[in-house]
C-alpha positions in Angstrom: 5.7 -9.8 10.5 8.4 -12.3 9.7 8.1 -14.6 6.7 7.7 -17.7 8.8 4.8 -16.3 10.7 3.2 -15.0 7.5 3.6 -18.4 5.8 2.0 -20.2 8.8 -1.0 -17.8 8.7 -1.4 -18.2 5.0 -1.4 -22.0 5.5 -4.2 -21.8 8.1 -6.6 -19.9 5.8 -7.4 -22.8 3.4 -7.9 -25.2 6.4 -10.4 -22.7 8.0 -12.1 -22.2 4.7 -12.6 -26.0 4.4 -14.0 -26.1 7.9 -16.3 -23.2 7.2 -17.7 -25.0 4.2 -18.3 -28.1 6.2 -20.1 -26.1 8.9 -22.3 -24.3 6.4 -23.2 -27.4 4.4 -24.2 -29.0 7.7 -26.6 -26.2 8.4 -24.5 -24.4 11.0 -24.4 -21.0 9.3 -23.7 -19.0 12.4 -20.7 -21.1 13.2 -19.6 -20.7 9.6 -19.9 -16.9 10.0 -17.7 -17.1 13.1 -15.0 -18.9 11.1 -15.4 -16.3 8.3 -14.6 -13.7 10.9 -11.5 -15.6 12.0 -10.4 -15.8 8.3 -10.9 -12.1 7.9 -8.8 -11.4 11.0 -6.0 -13.5 9.7 -6.1 -11.7 6.3 -6.0 -8.4 8.1 -3.0 -9.5 10.1 -1.2 -10.8 7.0 -1.7 -7.5 5.2 -1.0 -5.5 8.3 -4.3 -3.7 8.3 -5.2 -2.2 11.6 -8.7 -2.2 13.1 -8.7 1.6 12.8 -7.9 1.4 9.1 -10.6 -1.1 8.6 -13.1 1.1 10.5 -12.1 4.2 8.4 -12.5 2.2 5.2 -15.9 0.9 6.4 -17.1 4.3 7.2 -16.0 5.7 3.9 -17.8 2.9 2.0 -20.9 3.5 4.1 -20.9 7.2 3.4 -20.6 6.5 -0.3 -23.5 4.1 -0.2 -25.7 6.5 1.7 -24.9 9.4 -0.5 -25.4 7.4 -3.7 -21.8 8.0 -4.9 -21.1 4.3 -5.3 -20.5 3.3 -8.9 -20.5 -0.2 -10.3 
């Protein structure tokens, strides 16, 4: 990803966060959740994390939680 695109994506995140807060404070929690998902997708793109990598990470965390190996 080139620096210009990365900068544009980084600039969108605070705007979306503000909009999410407005939605949630107005009682629209599901709409806020959808904006959270959009923010997460932008962050994944910025850090060049693929859906497969995220899925593998999620599976590993789930397995650790189920087996009781998670430490605080």
